[in-house]
Backbone bond lengths (Angstrom), bond angles and torsions (degrees), N, CA, C in turn:
res aa  C-N    CA-C-N  psi(-1)  N-CA   C-N-CA  omega(-1)  CA-C   N-CA-C  phi
1 M - - - 1.468 - - 1.518 109.66 -
2 S 1.311 116.86 136.40 1.453 120.24 179.72 1.513 110.55 -80.40
3 S 1.336 115.69 162.14 1.454 120.51 -179.37 1.518 112.37 -68.10
4 S 1.338 118.43 -10.66 1.456 120.14 -179.74 1.519 112.07 -76.59
5 N 1.342 117.07 -9.54 1.457 120.22 -175.81 1.519 113.42 -108.72
6 V 1.324 118.43 15.21 1.462 119.76 -173.26 1.520 112.62 -62.06
7 R 1.331 118.69 -31.56 1.461 119.97 -178.55 1.527 111.68 -65.76
8 T 1.331 117.21 -26.42 1.461 120.05 179.41 1.527 111.86 -70.72
9 L 1.332 116.97 -11.31 1.460 120.15 178.74 1.526 112.25 -78.56
10 L 1.320 117.30 -20.32 1.460 120.71 -179.49 1.525 109.82 -59.55
11 G 1.328 115.57 135.19 1.460 120.72 -179.52 1.517 114.13 94.49
12 L 1.339 117.25 -7.32 1.463 120.20 -179.69 1.529 111.25 -83.90
13 R 1.330 115.64 160.48 1.462 122.00 176.66 1.528 109.90 -93.80
14 P 1.335 118.13 160.24 1.471 120.67 -178.19 1.525 113.92 -56.43
15 S 1.330 116.87 -31.50 1.465 120.45 -177.34 1.523 113.25 -86.05
16 S 1.331 117.59 -0.69 1.459 121.26 -177.76 1.525 111.40 -57.29
17 A 1.332 116.30 135.69 1.462 120.81 179.22 1.524 111.13 -63.05
18 A 1.340 116.73 -36.80 1.464 120.30 -179.99 1.524 110.90 -65.39
19 L 1.321 116.86 -41.26 1.462 120.62 179.74 1.522 110.79 -69.70
20 Q 1.311 117.15 -42.92 1.456 120.70 178.44 1.530 111.14 -63.64
21 G 1.330 115.93 -37.36 1.455 119.88 178.27 1.520 111.95 -66.27
22 Y 1.328 116.09 -37.51 1.464 120.68 177.95 1.527 110.69 -63.23
23 I 1.334 116.99 -46.47 1.468 120.95 178.90 1.525 110.11 -60.60
24 A 1.323 116.44 -43.55 1.463 120.65 -178.87 1.526 111.57 -63.57
25 S 1.343 117.04 -31.67 1.463 120.21 -178.57 1.525 112.35 -70.02
26 L 1.331 117.14 -17.01 1.463 121.34 -178.47 1.522 112.98 -93.40
27 A 1.335 116.59 -17.51 1.463 120.34 -172.47 1.525 111.75 -117.25
28 D 1.326 115.74 151.56 1.461 121.42 176.90 1.523 111.59 -82.23
29 S 1.328 115.64 -18.97 1.461 120.81 179.53 1.526 108.31 -145.44
30 V 1.315 116.51 175.37 1.464 120.91 -178.67 1.529 110.08 -64.10
31 V 1.323 115.73 130.08 1.466 121.47 -179.77 1.522 108.64 -120.95
32 E 1.319 116.48 125.72 1.456 121.35 177.95 1.530 109.16 -100.70
33 P 1.325 117.64 135.83 1.465 119.81 -179.32 1.519 112.35 -81.18
34 E 1.318 115.44 158.22 1.459 120.43 166.82 1.522 105.95 -90.04
35 V 1.318 116.53 122.95 1.463 121.50 -175.15 1.524 109.76 -99.94
36 K 1.330 115.40 128.15 1.461 121.33 176.81 1.521 108.34 -122.41
37 S 1.332 116.14 120.35 1.460 121.31 -175.37 1.523 111.63 -107.31
38 Y 1.326 115.00 136.90 1.455 122.84 175.40 1.523 107.96 -129.68
39 S 1.320 117.06 174.65 1.463 120.15 -175.57 1.526 112.78 -63.06
40 D 1.334 117.18 -31.99 1.460 119.82 -175.72 1.522 113.69 -121.08
41 A 1.327 117.65 7.47 1.463 119.88 -177.90 1.521 110.76 -161.35
42 V 1.323 115.21 152.11 1.461 122.06 174.85 1.525 107.49 -130.86
43 Y 1.334 116.29 126.43 1.460 121.46 -179.08 1.530 110.42 -105.68
44 F 1.319 115.64 131.98 1.458 122.31 170.71 1.527 106.01 -106.25
45 N 1.327 117.11 106.21 1.462 121.62 -176.43 1.531 110.85 -99.63
46 Y 1.317 115.34 117.00 1.466 122.21 175.41 1.532 106.92 -103.60
47 Y 1.322 116.32 85.11 1.462 120.80 -171.67 1.525 113.01 -61.35
48 T 1.327 117.28 -42.80 1.464 119.70 -177.11 1.525 112.50 -71.60
49 L 1.333 116.98 -15.41 1.461 121.12 179.45 1.528 112.31 -102.07
50 G 1.329 117.18 -0.20 1.461 119.62 -178.79 1.512 112.33 61.09
51 L 1.339 116.49 39.46 1.461 121.20 -173.15 1.523 110.53 -139.43
52 S 1.334 115.93 134.37 1.458 121.52 174.55 1.523 108.43 -129.78
53 L 1.332 116.32 131.22 1.458 121.95 -179.30 1.522 109.27 -109.42
54 L 1.320 116.15 129.61 1.461 122.15 179.56 1.526 109.22 -103.91
55 F 1.331 115.77 118.00 1.459 121.47 177.66 1.523 109.91 -108.92
56 S 1.322 115.05 142.84 1.460 121.33 178.46 1.522 109.30 -110.80
57 P 1.348 118.15 130.87 1.469 120.52 178.31 1.530 110.94 -65.81
58 Q 1.325 116.07 137.44 1.458 122.47 178.30 1.525 109.14 -129.26
59 N 1.323 116.46 159.99 1.466 121.76 176.36 1.524 112.24 53.13
60 G 1.335 115.16 52.03 1.456 119.04 178.61 1.507 113.31 64.77
61 D 1.326 116.35 39.65 1.467 124.15 178.38 1.527 113.23 71.37
62 A 1.340 117.58 6.16 1.463 119.60 -178.83 1.524 111.49 -73.33
63 D 1.323 117.03 -28.96 1.460 121.83 -178.35 1.522 110.65 -125.62
64 L 1.323 115.17 151.54 1.456 121.50 173.15 1.524 108.08 -115.97
65 V 1.329 116.11 134.17 1.461 121.94 -179.02 1.524 108.80 -125.22
66 L 1.334 116.58 134.49 1.458 121.30 -177.68 1.526 110.52 -69.16
67 E 1.346 115.55 119.28 1.461 122.00 -177.93 1.525 112.78 -108.68
68 G 1.326 117.54 -15.06 1.457 118.29 -178.27 1.516 112.12 -169.35
69 L 1.337 115.11 155.59 1.460 122.13 176.87 1.520 108.38 -129.35
70 D 1.327 116.86 134.24 1.459 122.63 175.45 1.525 108.97 -114.14
71 F 1.331 115.93 126.87 1.462 122.17 178.25 1.526 108.32 -110.78
72 Y 1.325 116.75 129.98 1.463 121.18 -174.68 1.525 112.08 -105.72
73 N 1.328 113.96 148.40 1.456 122.22 178.69 1.525 107.66 -137.53
74 V 1.312 116.74 153.80 1.467 120.70 178.49 1.521 107.54 -120.48
75 P 1.342 117.62 88.12 1.468 119.98 -178.56 1.518 111.19 -59.72
76 K 1.323 115.91 140.66 1.453 120.20 177.64 1.525 109.34 -76.50
77 P 1.346 118.54 134.05 1.463 120.47 179.25 1.521 111.16 -69.18
78 A 1.310 115.31 154.35 1.464 119.91 176.77 1.523 108.33 -75.61
79 S 1.319 116.89 100.82 1.461 121.46 -173.74 1.519 112.61 -63.89
80 S 1.334 117.17 -21.93 1.461 120.21 -179.18 1.520 112.40 -77.73
81 D 1.340 116.45 -13.58 1.459 120.50 -178.20 1.518 109.52 -104.52
82 P 1.340 118.57 109.90 1.464 120.72 -177.78 1.515 113.30 -63.59
83 K 1.338 117.94 -18.77 1.458 120.08 -179.02 1.521 112.20 -70.44
84 T 1.340 117.20 -17.21 1.459 119.23 -179.39 1.521 111.50 -76.62
85 K 1.319 117.32 -18.42 1.456 120.07 -178.64 1.523 110.17 -72.40
86 G 1.312 114.90 131.96 1.450 119.57 175.99 1.508 114.47 89.44
87 T 1.339 119.11 -7.27 1.453 119.37 177.63 1.515 108.89 -73.46
88 S 1.326 116.31 150.78 1.459 120.14 -175.33 1.513 111.27 -123.48
89 A 1.321 116.38 151.66 1.456 122.36 175.17 1.517 107.74 -105.16
90 R 1.333 115.98 170.99 1.449 119.35 178.53 1.526 110.54 -62.17
91 K 1.334 116.69 139.08 1.460 121.23 -174.94 1.523 111.99 -58.16
92 A 1.327 116.78 -37.29 1.464 119.62 -178.67 1.520 111.29 -61.48
93 E 1.342 116.58 -35.45 1.453 119.89 -178.78 1.523 111.64 -77.17
94 L 1.331 116.95 -31.50 1.456 120.14 -178.46 1.523 111.95 -64.06
95 A 1.328 117.15 -21.46 1.460 120.66 -178.92 1.524 111.89 -72.94
96 F 1.330 117.73 -20.36 1.458 121.42 -175.75 1.526 111.92 -90.24
97 S 1.324 114.95 144.23 1.458 121.30 170.81 1.529 108.20 -85.95
98 T 1.321 116.78 177.14 1.457 120.55 176.71 1.525 109.84 -77.76
99 Y 1.318 116.42 135.05 1.460 122.05 178.46 1.526 109.93 -57.29
100 P 1.344 118.22 126.89 1.468 121.03 -174.15 1.523 115.10 -85.21
101 G 1.337 117.97 -3.71 1.459 120.05 -172.66 1.511 116.25 -93.66
102 T 1.341 118.17 19.96 1.459 119.34 178.38 1.526 110.33 -76.33
103 P 1.346 118.67 149.90 1.462 124.82 4.67 1.529 112.31 -70.75
104 L 1.325 114.94 136.63 1.457 122.45 177.67 1.524 107.07 -93.81
105 T 1.320 116.50 111.90 1.460 120.72 -177.00 1.518 109.78 -93.58
106 L 1.328 116.16 120.75 1.455 122.29 -176.52 1.524 109.91 -110.14
107 E 1.320 116.09 123.89 1.457 120.50 177.44 1.526 109.33 -76.39
108 L 1.331 116.32 137.00 1.456 121.73 -175.89 1.525 111.11 -107.52
109 A 1.325 115.25 152.27 1.462 120.53 178.72 1.524 109.81 -64.00
110 A 1.324 115.86 138.50 1.465 120.21 -176.16 1.522 112.76 -82.63
111 D 1.340 117.26 -17.72 1.466 120.22 -173.91 1.523 112.46 -112.90
112 A 1.327 117.69 32.43 1.462 120.96 -178.15 1.524 110.96 -68.93
113 T 1.343 115.50 144.51 1.463 121.49 178.20 1.521 109.66 -130.08
114 D 1.337 116.37 162.06 1.454 119.82 176.87 1.524 109.53 -84.86
115 K 1.344 117.00 -174.26 1.460 120.76 -175.90 1.525 113.02 -65.17
116 D 1.337 116.38 -17.91 1.462 120.63 178.42 1.524 112.23 -96.12
117 G 1.342 116.05 4.56 1.453 119.93 178.70 1.512 114.99 84.67
118 K 1.327 117.27 7.73 1.460 120.54 179.87 1.531 109.93 -85.62
119 P 1.338 117.93 138.83 1.468 121.11 -179.37 1.530 111.71 -59.64
120 L 1.331 115.68 140.32 1.456 121.35 177.52 1.525 109.94 -96.54
121 S 1.321 115.35 140.01 1.459 120.37 174.87 1.524 107.86 -91.63
122 R 1.334 116.18 107.95 1.462 120.80 -176.05 1.524 109.93 -136.67
123 P 1.326 116.87 157.60 1.468 119.48 174.20 1.528 109.91 -70.40
124 E 1.316 116.75 166.33 1.459 120.73 179.90 1.520 111.97 -74.87
125 Q 1.334 116.59 -24.35 1.457 120.83 -176.25 1.523 110.72 -141.24
126 L 1.329 114.35 158.56 1.459 122.01 172.79 1.520 107.65 -124.84
127 A 1.323 116.75 121.70 1.463 121.61 178.34 1.528 108.60 -95.74
128 V 1.322 116.50 113.62 1.464 122.10 -176.38 1.524 110.22 -99.93
129 V 1.328 116.19 129.09 1.458 121.80 173.26 1.522 107.92 -112.79
130 A 1.316 117.06 174.81 1.461 120.70 -176.35 1.525 112.10 -61.17
131 E 1.342 117.05 -27.30 1.462 120.56 -175.35 1.529 113.92 -95.16
132 T 1.324 118.87 2.80 1.463 121.07 -178.74 1.528 110.17 -60.61
133 T 1.331 117.17 132.49 1.466 122.39 -175.44 1.526 112.05 -107.88
134 G 1.320 114.78 172.27 1.450 121.24 -178.70 1.517 113.46 -56.66
135 K 1.332 116.98 -43.20 1.463 119.25 -177.49 1.524 111.55 -66.43
136 E 1.331 117.38 -28.23 1.461 120.28 178.71 1.526 111.06 -73.54
137 F 1.336 116.90 -36.68 1.464 119.82 175.34 1.526 110.39 -62.32
138 V 1.336 116.77 -48.18 1.462 120.92 -177.18 1.527 111.17 -67.25
139 A 1.332 117.19 -38.03 1.463 120.34 179.58 1.522 111.06 -61.67
140 C 1.325 116.76 -34.33 1.461 120.91 -178.55 1.523 112.17 -87.36
141 L 1.340 116.83 -43.57 1.459 121.30 -171.85 1.522 114.12 -91.90
142 G 1.335 117.02 -20.88 1.453 120.23 -172.57 1.525 109.80 89.57
143 E 1.319 116.76 -178.36 1.460 120.81 -179.37 1.530 110.21 -66.43
144 P 1.342 117.50 139.21 1.469 120.19 -178.86 1.523 112.47 -70.66
145 A 1.333 115.74 154.01 1.461 121.05 176.99 1.520 110.90 -73.01
146 R 1.330 116.53 -32.65 1.461 122.03 179.63 1.521 108.38 -139.33
147 K 1.336 116.36 150.76 1.454 120.58 175.98 1.515 109.32 -158.44
148 G 1.345 116.03 160.38 1.456 119.57 -179.23 1.516 110.64 -173.39
149 G 1.350 115.75 -170.20 1.455 121.36 179.73 1.512 112.61 80.14
150 G 1.334 114.72 -179.10 1.454 120.81 175.40 1.509 116.00 88.91
151 A 1.339 118.44 -8.94 1.456 120.18 -176.91 1.521 111.45 -82.49
152 G 1.331 116.00 159.66 1.452 120.56 175.58 1.510 112.79 89.54
153 P 1.341 117.46 176.99 1.467 121.16 179.00 1.516 110.93 -61.91
154 S 1.316 116.69 144.61 1.464 120.75 -173.86 1.514 113.13 -61.74
155 S 1.322 118.20 -23.49 1.461 120.06 -177.48 1.518 113.17 -79.13
156 G 1.339 117.82 -14.69 1.451 118.10 -175.30 1.507 115.94 -133.58
157 S 1.321 118.66 1.07 1.452 120.13 -175.77 1.520 111.80 -87.43
158 I 1.324 114.83 165.44 1.458 121.10 175.05 1.519 108.28 -84.33
159 G 1.322 116.74 139.13 1.455 120.34 178.81 1.520 111.62 -63.79
160 I 1.314 116.35 156.77 1.455 120.24 179.85 1.528 110.34 -65.70
161 W 1.323 115.55 151.32 1.458 121.01 178.18 1.521 109.50 -140.62
162 C 1.317 115.68 152.42 1.461 122.42 179.56 1.524 108.75 -134.82
163 E 1.329 115.67 141.64 1.464 120.26 179.19 1.521 110.33 -126.68
164 W 1.325 115.39 127.73 1.455 122.68 173.92 1.527 106.17 -106.04
165 T 1.323 115.46 90.26 1.460 122.45 -169.41 1.519 112.71 -59.56
166 R 1.335 117.32 -42.49 1.461 120.59 -177.80 1.526 112.06 -68.25
167 D 1.326 116.57 -21.15 1.462 120.74 177.80 1.528 112.11 -93.87
168 G 1.350 117.13 -6.13 1.457 119.67 -176.49 1.514 111.25 62.31
169 L 1.340 115.58 47.13 1.465 120.39 -172.33 1.523 110.94 -142.11
170 M 1.328 115.66 130.71 1.460 121.64 173.67 1.526 108.14 -130.22
171 V 1.326 116.17 137.35 1.461 121.24 -179.07 1.521 109.29 -125.87
172 E 1.328 115.99 124.69 1.461 121.88 172.62 1.522 107.65 -103.25
173 F 1.326 115.72 135.18 1.455 120.53 -176.10 1.522 110.69 -104.60
174 G 1.335 115.83 151.31 1.455 121.10 -177.05 1.513 111.83 -124.72
175 G 1.323 115.09 -178.15 1.452 120.31 -178.70 1.514 111.43 87.01
176 D 1.307 116.16 169.61 1.461 121.57 -176.93 1.525 112.03 -64.46
177 E 1.349 117.14 -27.34 1.462 120.04 -178.54 1.525 112.30 -67.08
178 A 1.337 116.81 -21.71 1.463 120.82 -173.98 1.520 113.30 -93.56
179 K 1.331 117.70 3.51 1.458 120.48 -176.70 1.520 110.82 -131.66
180 G 1.341 115.24 160.00 1.452 119.96 175.94 1.519 113.30 96.07
181 P 1.338 116.73 174.66 1.467 122.29 -175.04 1.525 114.50 -58.84
182 Q 1.331 118.18 -32.02 1.472 120.95 -179.18 1.529 112.33 -101.51
183 A 1.332 116.62 23.81 1.464 120.04 -174.13 1.525 112.70 -58.73
184 W 1.327 117.27 -39.43 1.464 118.52 -176.62 1.520 112.05 -74.60
185 E 1.332 117.42 -23.37 1.462 119.81 174.78 1.531 110.85 -76.60
186 R 1.336 116.60 -37.15 1.464 120.83 -177.43 1.520 112.93 -93.15
187 G 1.334 116.51 -12.79 1.458 120.70 -172.76 1.514 114.87 -61.42
188 K 1.324 116.85 -20.50 1.469 119.01 179.65 1.519 111.76 -60.58
189 D 1.336 116.37 -24.90 1.459 120.68 -179.00 1.530 112.74 -99.46
190 A 1.335 116.97 1.72 1.465 120.63 -178.32 1.521 110.89 -77.23
191 G 1.325 115.83 142.00 1.457 120.68 175.07 1.519 110.23 -85.02
192 W 1.308 116.87 159.26 1.462 120.10 -179.50 1.522 111.02 -79.49
193 R 1.323 115.79 144.55 1.462 121.72 177.19 1.527 111.25 -107.04
194 V 1.334 116.24 -41.38 1.463 120.71 179.72 1.523 109.14 -139.64
195 I 1.318 116.55 132.47 1.464 122.39 170.96 1.520 107.37 -113.03
196 S 1.326 116.23 124.20 1.461 121.66 179.02 1.523 109.19 -110.04
197 V 1.325 115.89 128.40 1.463 122.31 178.06 1.520 108.14 -113.13
198 F 1.333 116.80 129.75 1.458 121.78 -177.32 1.526 108.70 -147.45
199 P 1.338 118.43 169.13 1.467 119.63 -179.78 1.526 110.53 -59.26
200 P 1.323 118.36 128.59 1.468 120.54 -178.24 1.515 112.16 -67.74
201 A 1.337 115.34 149.37 1.461 120.62 176.76 1.521 109.18 -73.65
202 L 1.304 116.22 143.18 1.464 120.87 -179.98 1.519 110.52 -87.08
């Protein structure tokens, strides 16, 4: 299965042939996930594939249904900027490799509107590569419905993130550009660290 069909995986069970086939298409050999269970969610973490699957218990925990996919990237630091040396990312993210299935093609909502309710002129899809930056996401998707992060000293803050609710898409950005007091001014040049795909809001 190509990366352009990842949204069709939502709603599937862990044993689904389509889901198993997708995982197999990303790996050269059989890869077993690390499973982490919580009261309201179960995560299948494929660290070497840069992929985490979020399952939601259904029917009194008898079934698990795929509710979200997280794709990880490891942006290269700006070697010309000495301030990037020594900065750290969240430990949970450091465990993941870069997702090998790029370009990741994301289908976009056809009826998106701006904050004033006017229709947006957008392409049907966005093809994401490892080097795609914040300004490229916004240029294609428009202004996000929700955003946050970036506050505090650059060595300890959470990177900026943007959510396009109608597209079922959230992007967390990494690198020194995505953190610190001027994060939103510099964030246009930040590379993505995590892309989360989930059922779009109606």
